[in-house]
N, C-alpha and C positions, 0 to 999 in steps of 0.2 A: 270533702274538703273544699273550703271555700276558695274560689279563684276569680280574678278579674283578668281577662286577656285582651289586650287592644291588638288591632291589626288595621291594614289600610295606609300606613304611612308610606313614604317613598319620597323620591325626587320630581319635582314639577317646576316648570317654568312660571315665571311672575305672571299673574293673570289667570292661572290655570286653576283647577278644582281638585280636590280630593274628599274622599268619604272616609272617616275613621269609624271603626266598630269597636265596642267593648262587650265582649261576652262574659256574662256572670253565670256562675256555677256554685252549687253549694248553699245558695240563698235566694230569695225572691227579691229580685231587684225593684220591683214595682213597689215594694214598701220602703224603699230607700230613696233618700235625695241623691241624684247621680250628679257628679260634676265631671268637668273635663279641665284639667291643669295643663300648664306648658312651663318649661323651662329650657331657656336658651343658656349656651355656654357663659359661664361668669356671671349669671345672673340669677337672682331669687325665683323659685317657683311661684307661678301666677295662676289665679283663677280665671279661667277663660269663660266657660259656660255652666249654668246650672239647671237643671230641671227636679223641681221639688216633688216631695211625696210627703203626705198627701197633697193633691192640688193640680200638680203638673204645671206650675208656673215657671217660665223660663227667663232667665238673666244673663246678661253678657257684660263681659268687660268692654268699655267704650270702644277700644282699638279694633273690635272684631264686630261690632254691631251693623247689622246690615249685610255682613258677608258670610258669617257662621250661623248655622242652627243646629240646636241640639234636639234629639228627639229620641223616643223609646219604641221599642216593640216588645210589649210585656209577654207575648206569646212565645217569643225567642229569647227572652230574659237578656235583652240587648239593647244597648244605647248607643247612638250613633253621633257623631258631629260631623255634619256636612260643611265643608270649608270651600268658598269660591272667592274669586279675586284675589287669590293670594299674593301675598308680598314677601320679599326677602326678609323683613322683620318678623314674619310667621314662622320662620325657621326655629325649630326647637324640638325637644322630646315632649310628646303629648302623654299624658297620663289620666287615667280613668280612676274615679274615687267613688265610694258609696258610704253615705253617711246616714245613720238613723239614731235617734235619741236612745239611750241606754243601751247600745249595741255597740260591738267594736267597729272601727272604721276600716275599710278595705280599700287596699290600692292595686293597680296592676302594675306591670313591669315596664311599660312605656312602649311607644312607638315613634321612631324618628321621621320627622317631616322636613325635608329641605327645600326651601324654594329658590331657585336661581334667577338671578337678574338679566 
């Protein structure tokens, strides 16, 4: 059974840090481009960070550049999003996503991140 399970969300003060994890099962995540999205209340889902496969290139939306880092641990079939210098506007549900050409796209259930001012 294919699953993506996010964890690591929570409540943090402005300026704080969190590390989100996305554990994949039922498929090999190293063969997929892995993305982190977020959706704030009343807003559209937004692509935050990408780690491509093949190649391992990373890309970030402008608002998180220099603050967020996406990484992988292929041995654990897990992708991470290290978030630092968090701001209230980073408050959202964060979703993990796996994409590979000619294969289905997978989504996790999301994890809530709340940044208090």
